[in-house]
VEXMAR-307896 format. One line per field, with one value per residue: residue number from 1; residue in three letters; y, x, z of N, C-alpha, C, O in turn. Coordinates in nm, 4 decimals, always signed. Each point is the difference from the previous one (the first is absolute). Example, Ala and Ser with C-alpha at 12.3 -4.5 7.8 and 13.67 -1.06 7.14 Angstrom:
// VEXMAR-307896
num: c(1;2)
residu: c(ALA;SER)
nnorth: c(-0.5690;+0.1069)
neast: c(+1.3190;-0.1386)
nup: c(+0.7800;-0.1385)
canorth: c(+0.1190;+0.1190)
caeast: c(-0.0890;+0.0820)
caup: c(+0.0000;+0.0060)
cnorth: c(+0.1200;+0.1090)
ceast: c(+0.0900;-0.0770)
cup: c(+0.0000;+0.0730)
onorth: c(-0.0019;+0.1108)
oeast: c(+0.1036;+0.0509)
oup: c(+0.0665;+0.0169)
// end
This chain:
// VEXMAR-307896
num: c(1;2;3;4;5;6;7;8;9;10;11;12;13;14;15;16;17;18;19;20;21;22;23;24;25;26;27;28;29;30;31;32;33;34;35;36;37;38;39;40;41;42;43;44;45;46;47;48;49;50;51;52;53;54;55;56;57;58;59;60;61;62;63;64;65;66;67;68;69;70;71;72;73;74;75;76;77;78;79;80;81;82)
residu: c(MET;LEU;PRO;VAL;THR;SER;ALA;THR;LEU;THR;THR;LYS;PRO;VAL;LEU;PRO;MET;ILE;GLY;VAL;PHE;ILE;SER;ALA;MET;THR;ALA;GLU;GLN;ALA;SER;ALA;ARG;PHE;PRO;VAL;ILE;SER;GLY;LEU;PRO;PRO;ARG;ALA;LYS;VAL;PHE;VAL;VAL;VAL;SER;GLU;THR;GLY;GLN;ALA;LEU;LEU;VAL;ALA;SER;THR;ARG;ALA;GLU;ALA;SER;ARG;GLN;VAL;ASN;GLN;SER;GLY;ARG;TYR;LEU;LEU;CYS;THR;CYS;HIS)
nnorth: c(-5.2995;-0.0385;-0.1736;+0.1498;-0.0596;+0.1479;-0.1018;+0.1357;-0.1266;+0.3004;-0.1862;+0.1875;-0.0937;-0.0253;+0.1867;-0.1791;+0.0717;+0.1053;-0.0288;+0.1935;+0.0645;+0.2183;-0.2034;+0.1977;-0.0103;-0.0935;+0.1679;+0.1867;+0.2207;+0.1254;+0.1488;+0.0843;+0.1459;+0.2194;-0.2299;+0.1851;+0.0390;-0.0650;+0.1065;-0.0600;+0.0708;+0.0659;-0.0418;-0.1239;+0.1408;-0.1210;-0.0163;-0.0302;-0.1339;+0.0469;-0.0330;-0.0441;-0.0779;+0.2516;-0.1131;+0.0287;+0.0637;+0.1646;+0.0650;+0.0615;+0.0588;-0.1732;+0.2136;+0.2382;-0.0320;+0.0762;+0.1908;+0.1760;-0.0034;+0.2063;+0.2089;-0.0490;-0.0324;+0.1355;+0.0162;+0.0842;-0.1556;+0.0691;-0.1213;+0.0917;+0.2759;+0.0020)
neast: c(-1.0060;-0.1621;+0.1106;-0.1251;-0.0161;+0.0693;-0.1870;+0.0739;-0.2522;-0.0142;-0.0564;+0.0137;-0.0898;-0.2070;-0.0408;-0.1490;-0.1146;+0.0621;-0.0705;+0.2095;-0.1722;+0.0145;+0.0220;-0.0505;+0.0753;-0.2532;-0.0699;+0.0306;-0.0091;+0.1886;-0.1343;-0.1153;+0.0167;+0.1779;-0.1631;+0.0437;-0.2159;+0.1784;-0.1675;-0.0701;+0.1729;-0.0764;-0.2200;+0.1528;+0.1507;-0.1559;+0.1656;-0.2066;+0.0847;-0.1578;-0.0180;+0.0937;+0.1672;+0.1882;+0.2162;-0.0383;+0.1434;-0.1456;+0.0949;-0.1649;+0.1690;+0.1774;-0.0944;+0.0681;-0.2032;-0.2468;-0.1863;+0.1428;-0.1636;-0.1751;-0.1005;-0.0228;-0.2023;-0.0090;-0.1158;+0.0155;-0.0534;+0.1652;-0.2099;-0.0459;-0.0623;+0.0020)
nup: c(-1.6351;+0.2013;-0.0646;+0.0687;+0.2589;+0.1380;-0.0545;+0.1599;-0.0409;+0.0490;-0.0426;-0.0594;+0.1875;-0.1100;+0.2442;+0.1098;-0.1847;+0.2195;-0.2211;+0.0145;+0.1449;-0.1175;+0.1439;-0.0897;+0.2321;+0.0232;+0.0892;+0.0499;-0.0819;-0.0032;+0.1547;-0.1184;-0.1296;+0.0285;+0.1820;-0.0658;+0.0273;+0.0940;+0.0202;-0.2149;+0.0911;+0.1720;-0.0043;+0.0871;-0.1274;-0.1485;+0.0837;-0.1087;+0.1127;-0.1296;+0.1814;-0.1767;+0.1546;-0.0128;-0.0307;+0.2823;-0.2583;-0.1101;+0.1556;-0.0698;-0.1144;-0.0977;-0.1820;+0.0858;+0.0807;+0.0289;-0.0236;+0.0382;+0.1895;-0.0456;-0.0095;+0.1790;-0.0361;-0.1982;+0.1629;+0.1295;-0.0549;+0.0912;+0.0974;+0.2343;-0.0889;+0.2550)
canorth: c(-0.0256;-0.0916;-0.0610;+0.0080;-0.1251;-0.0279;+0.1261;-0.0181;+0.0880;+0.0272;+0.0585;+0.0244;-0.0311;+0.1007;-0.0342;+0.1055;+0.1392;-0.0443;+0.1784;+0.0777;+0.0640;+0.0480;+0.0787;+0.0993;+0.0271;+0.0527;-0.0936;-0.1173;-0.0868;-0.0778;-0.1008;-0.0234;-0.0672;-0.1442;-0.0217;-0.0337;+0.1325;+0.0682;+0.0839;+0.1039;+0.1475;-0.0216;+0.0491;-0.0095;-0.0259;-0.1174;-0.0546;-0.1402;-0.0370;-0.1225;-0.1449;-0.0581;-0.0887;+0.0154;+0.0478;+0.1632;-0.0250;+0.1108;+0.0563;+0.1062;+0.1162;+0.1040;-0.0916;-0.0630;-0.0575;-0.1234;-0.0333;+0.0684;-0.0766;-0.1063;-0.0262;-0.0681;-0.0678;-0.1082;-0.1319;+0.1029;+0.0618;+0.0981;-0.0085;+0.1169;+0.0546;+0.0373)
caeast: c(-0.1698;-0.0072;-0.1235;-0.1168;-0.0220;-0.1258;-0.0952;-0.1014;-0.0830;-0.0924;-0.1342;-0.1187;-0.1393;-0.0471;-0.1257;-0.0763;-0.0125;-0.1165;-0.0999;-0.0705;-0.0891;-0.0173;-0.1214;-0.0867;-0.0974;+0.0049;+0.0564;-0.1826;+0.0012;+0.0720;-0.0274;-0.0926;-0.0241;+0.0481;-0.0219;+0.1825;+0.0387;-0.0505;+0.0891;-0.0142;+0.0008;-0.1722;+0.0451;+0.1101;+0.0020;+0.1833;+0.0611;+0.0342;+0.0539;-0.1215;+0.0228;-0.0538;-0.0688;-0.1526;+0.0582;+0.1083;+0.1055;+0.0355;+0.0078;+0.0830;-0.0845;-0.0588;-0.0221;+0.1290;+0.0739;-0.0567;+0.0891;+0.0787;-0.0286;-0.0113;+0.2076;+0.0931;-0.0658;-0.0117;-0.1377;-0.1231;-0.0443;-0.1379;-0.0745;-0.1565;-0.0653;-0.1296)
caup: c(+0.0166;+0.0128;-0.0595;+0.0717;-0.1012;+0.0257;-0.0265;+0.1275;-0.0262;+0.1682;+0.0156;+0.1747;-0.0037;-0.0413;-0.0051;-0.0901;+0.0507;+0.0047;-0.0359;+0.0997;-0.0493;+0.1034;+0.0285;+0.0815;+0.0571;+0.1893;+0.0859;+0.0137;-0.1130;+0.1140;+0.0838;-0.0414;-0.0948;+0.1352;+0.0823;+0.0663;-0.0123;+0.1643;+0.0688;-0.0339;+0.0047;-0.0492;-0.0734;-0.1067;-0.1369;-0.0093;-0.1204;+0.0201;-0.1043;+0.0495;-0.2287;-0.0804;+0.0471;+0.1290;+0.1282;+0.0044;+0.0554;+0.0774;+0.0734;+0.0169;+0.0221;-0.1709;-0.0972;-0.0043;+0.1420;-0.0720;-0.1113;+0.0664;+0.0549;-0.1047;-0.0495;+0.1648;+0.1249;-0.0945;-0.0133;-0.0587;-0.1406;-0.0054;-0.1015;-0.0273;+0.2126;+0.0009)
cnorth: c(-0.1669;-0.0538;-0.0375;-0.1916;-0.0315;+0.1632;-0.0543;+0.1221;-0.0610;+0.0771;+0.0167;-0.0669;+0.1048;-0.0339;+0.0769;+0.1332;+0.0003;+0.1227;+0.0032;+0.1126;+0.0637;+0.1554;+0.0620;+0.0023;+0.0489;-0.1322;-0.1031;-0.0980;-0.1527;-0.1200;-0.0544;-0.0945;-0.1495;+0.0188;+0.0031;+0.1060;+0.1100;+0.1293;+0.1169;+0.1102;+0.0379;+0.1472;+0.0409;-0.0619;-0.0818;-0.0609;-0.1826;-0.0583;-0.1668;-0.1639;-0.0246;-0.0744;+0.0132;+0.0472;+0.0920;-0.0494;+0.1457;+0.1337;+0.1487;+0.1702;+0.1296;-0.1476;-0.0139;-0.0813;-0.1730;-0.0743;-0.0345;-0.1759;-0.1869;-0.0211;-0.0141;-0.1204;-0.1084;-0.0813;+0.0780;+0.0519;+0.1502;+0.0458;+0.1015;-0.0076;-0.0113;+0.1258)
ceast: c(+0.0298;-0.1376;-0.0890;-0.0124;-0.1739;-0.0341;-0.0847;-0.0643;-0.0274;-0.1317;-0.1268;-0.1268;-0.0390;-0.0778;-0.1235;-0.0261;-0.1811;-0.0905;-0.1296;-0.0500;+0.0095;-0.2052;+0.0092;-0.1222;+0.0243;+0.0947;-0.1431;-0.0106;+0.1211;+0.0214;-0.1150;+0.0569;+0.1251;+0.0900;+0.1602;+0.0317;-0.0740;+0.0588;+0.0071;-0.0868;-0.1660;+0.0223;+0.1120;-0.0390;+0.1526;-0.0605;+0.0743;+0.0937;-0.0067;+0.0729;-0.0895;-0.1247;-0.1389;+0.0526;+0.0437;+0.0905;+0.0808;-0.0908;+0.0712;-0.0963;+0.0213;+0.0366;+0.1279;+0.1158;-0.0168;+0.1940;+0.1044;+0.0619;-0.0210;+0.1953;+0.0641;-0.0117;+0.1017;-0.0424;-0.1405;-0.0513;-0.1408;-0.0399;-0.0697;+0.0295;-0.1402;-0.0273)
cup: c(+0.0056;-0.0607;+0.0266;-0.0261;+0.1168;+0.1117;+0.1586;+0.0355;+0.1000;-0.0261;+0.0723;-0.1077;-0.0552;-0.0234;-0.1016;+0.0307;+0.0047;+0.0264;+0.0853;-0.0196;+0.1610;+0.0220;+0.0866;+0.0593;+0.1256;+0.1293;+0.0255;-0.1408;-0.0128;+0.0381;-0.0504;-0.1138;+0.0168;+0.0642;+0.0406;-0.0482;+0.1293;+0.0933;-0.0647;+0.0299;-0.0533;-0.1809;-0.0956;-0.0737;+0.0105;-0.1451;+0.0036;-0.1504;+0.0044;-0.1534;-0.0241;+0.0579;+0.0486;+0.1435;-0.0287;+0.0718;+0.0978;+0.0642;-0.0704;+0.0679;-0.0898;-0.0738;-0.0493;+0.0704;-0.0739;-0.1417;+0.0288;+0.0421;-0.1282;-0.1404;+0.0486;-0.0414;-0.1301;-0.0372;-0.0550;-0.1391;+0.0050;-0.1472;-0.0359;+0.1100;-0.0440;+0.0512)
onorth: c(-0.0520;+0.0653;-0.1209;-0.0459;-0.0829;+0.0845;-0.0956;+0.1031;-0.1180;+0.1216;-0.0949;+0.0205;+0.0857;-0.0772;+0.0950;+0.0330;-0.0406;+0.0601;-0.0574;+0.0447;-0.0661;+0.1031;-0.0613;+0.0058;+0.0544;-0.1095;-0.1128;-0.1226;-0.1121;-0.1015;-0.1043;-0.1183;-0.1213;+0.0745;-0.1046;+0.0308;+0.0620;-0.0130;+0.0931;+0.0057;-0.0247;+0.0530;+0.0820;-0.0908;+0.0210;-0.0045;-0.0387;+0.0577;-0.0744;-0.0090;+0.0089;+0.0046;-0.0638;+0.0686;+0.0428;-0.0439;-0.0215;+0.0125;+0.0109;+0.0132;+0.1097;-0.1124;-0.1023;-0.0107;-0.0814;-0.0747;-0.1231;-0.0572;-0.1105;-0.0891;+0.0229;-0.0501;-0.1058;-0.0517;-0.0437;+0.1213;+0.0001;+0.0603;+0.0170;-0.0867;-0.0049;+0.0411)
oeast: c(+0.0781;-0.1039;+0.0079;+0.0020;-0.0834;+0.0735;-0.0741;+0.0594;-0.0090;-0.0135;-0.0529;-0.0013;+0.0857;-0.0403;+0.0151;+0.0446;-0.0812;-0.0040;-0.1063;+0.0619;-0.0025;-0.0473;+0.0318;-0.0977;+0.1002;+0.0542;-0.0458;+0.0004;-0.0509;+0.0568;+0.0178;+0.0115;-0.0208;+0.0970;+0.0369;+0.1140;-0.1060;+0.1201;+0.0385;-0.1182;-0.0155;+0.1036;-0.0320;-0.0823;+0.1057;-0.0983;+0.1073;-0.0198;+0.0743;+0.0213;-0.0964;-0.1154;-0.1030;-0.0720;+0.0373;-0.0001;+0.0903;-0.0977;+0.1212;-0.1010;-0.0558;+0.0403;+0.0355;+0.1219;+0.0861;+0.0959;-0.0022;+0.0881;+0.0520;+0.0812;+0.0846;+0.1124;+0.0425;+0.0380;-0.0430;+0.0182;-0.1149;+0.0619;-0.0191;+0.0332;-0.0533;-0.1160)
oup: c(-0.0797;+0.0095;-0.0215;-0.1142;-0.0364;+0.0512;-0.0231;+0.0315;+0.0338;+0.0137;+0.0579;-0.1214;+0.0218;-0.0869;-0.0768;+0.1098;-0.0832;+0.1073;+0.0239;-0.0966;+0.1038;-0.0476;+0.1019;-0.0748;+0.0464;-0.0149;-0.0186;-0.0108;-0.0028;-0.0404;+0.0629;+0.0319;-0.0044;-0.0135;+0.0533;-0.0348;-0.0084;+0.0238;+0.0708;-0.0341;-0.1196;-0.0402;-0.0860;+0.0113;+0.0595;-0.0740;+0.0465;-0.1069;+0.0640;-0.1209;+0.0761;-0.0425;+0.0216;+0.0727;-0.1092;+0.1150;+0.0808;-0.0738;+0.0191;+0.0690;+0.0020;+0.0302;-0.0586;-0.0134;-0.0333;-0.0193;+0.0001;-0.0641;-0.0150;-0.0252;-0.0864;-0.0026;+0.0464;-0.1051;-0.1067;-0.0104;-0.0444;-0.0877;-0.1204;+0.0808;-0.1108;+0.0041)
// end
Protein backbone atom coordinates (compact mmCIF):
# COMPACT_ATOMS: atom_id res chain seq x y z
CA MET A 1 0.00 0.00 0.00
CA LEU A 2 1.32 3.42 -0.93
CA PRO A 3 1.12 6.30 1.53
CA VAL A 4 -1.20 9.13 0.62
CA THR A 5 0.78 12.31 0.26
CA SER A 6 -1.87 14.58 -1.17
CA ALA A 7 -5.49 14.39 -2.10
CA THR A 8 -7.52 16.37 -4.54
CA LEU A 9 -11.20 16.76 -3.86
CA THR A 10 -13.45 17.64 -6.71
CA THR A 11 -16.77 18.95 -5.62
CA LYS A 12 -19.71 20.38 -7.43
CA PRO A 13 -21.19 23.59 -6.12
CA VAL A 14 -24.09 22.86 -3.80
CA LEU A 15 -27.20 24.76 -4.74
CA PRO A 16 -29.68 25.58 -2.00
CA MET A 17 -32.88 23.56 -1.92
CA ILE A 18 -36.00 25.47 -2.90
CA GLY A 19 -39.13 24.78 -0.87
CA VAL A 20 -42.18 24.07 -3.03
CA PHE A 21 -45.77 22.98 -2.62
CA ILE A 22 -48.32 21.44 -4.96
CA SER A 23 -51.54 23.35 -5.46
CA ALA A 24 -54.60 21.75 -7.10
CA MET A 25 -56.74 24.12 -9.18
CA THR A 26 -58.64 24.45 -12.42
CA ALA A 27 -56.93 25.56 -15.60
CA GLU A 28 -58.79 28.87 -15.38
CA GLN A 29 -57.57 29.47 -11.81
CA ALA A 30 -54.00 28.58 -12.79
CA SER A 31 -54.04 31.00 -15.74
CA ALA A 32 -55.54 33.77 -13.60
CA ARG A 33 -53.09 33.30 -10.73
CA PHE A 34 -50.02 32.72 -12.89
CA PRO A 35 -50.01 34.73 -16.15
CA VAL A 36 -47.11 32.61 -17.50
CA ILE A 37 -49.47 29.63 -17.65
CA SER A 38 -51.61 29.56 -20.78
CA GLY A 39 -53.05 27.14 -23.30
CA LEU A 40 -54.49 24.66 -20.82
CA PRO A 41 -57.74 22.85 -21.71
CA PRO A 42 -60.75 24.68 -20.23
CA ARG A 43 -62.12 23.24 -16.97
CA ALA A 44 -59.17 20.84 -16.63
CA LYS A 45 -57.97 20.09 -13.11
CA VAL A 46 -54.22 20.74 -12.86
CA PHE A 47 -51.54 20.54 -10.21
CA VAL A 48 -49.15 23.47 -10.09
CA VAL A 49 -45.79 23.21 -8.34
CA VAL A 50 -45.29 26.59 -6.68
CA SER A 51 -42.06 27.86 -5.11
CA GLU A 52 -41.92 29.33 -1.63
CA THR A 53 -41.75 32.75 -3.32
CA GLY A 54 -45.02 32.13 -5.16
CA GLN A 55 -43.61 31.41 -8.63
CA ALA A 56 -45.20 28.63 -10.70
CA LEU A 57 -42.49 26.13 -11.62
CA LEU A 58 -44.43 23.47 -13.50
CA VAL A 59 -47.93 22.23 -14.27
CA ALA A 60 -48.92 18.55 -14.20
CA SER A 61 -52.16 16.69 -14.88
CA THR A 62 -51.86 14.55 -11.71
CA ARG A 63 -50.54 15.11 -8.20
CA ALA A 64 -48.38 11.99 -8.60
CA GLU A 65 -46.69 13.42 -11.71
CA ALA A 66 -46.11 16.75 -9.97
CA SER A 67 -44.53 14.93 -7.00
CA ARG A 68 -42.40 12.78 -9.31
CA GLN A 69 -41.07 15.87 -11.10
CA VAL A 70 -40.23 17.54 -7.78
CA ASN A 71 -38.42 14.44 -6.50
CA GLN A 72 -36.47 13.95 -9.74
CA SER A 73 -35.27 17.54 -9.85
CA GLY A 74 -32.97 17.17 -6.87
CA ARG A 75 -33.34 20.91 -6.39
CA TYR A 76 -36.79 21.19 -4.80
CA LEU A 77 -37.99 20.18 -1.37
CA LEU A 78 -41.69 19.37 -1.21
CA CYS A 79 -42.95 21.17 1.87
CA THR A 80 -46.70 20.62 1.79
CA CYS A 81 -49.53 19.71 -0.54
CA HIS A 82 -52.61 21.87 -1.00
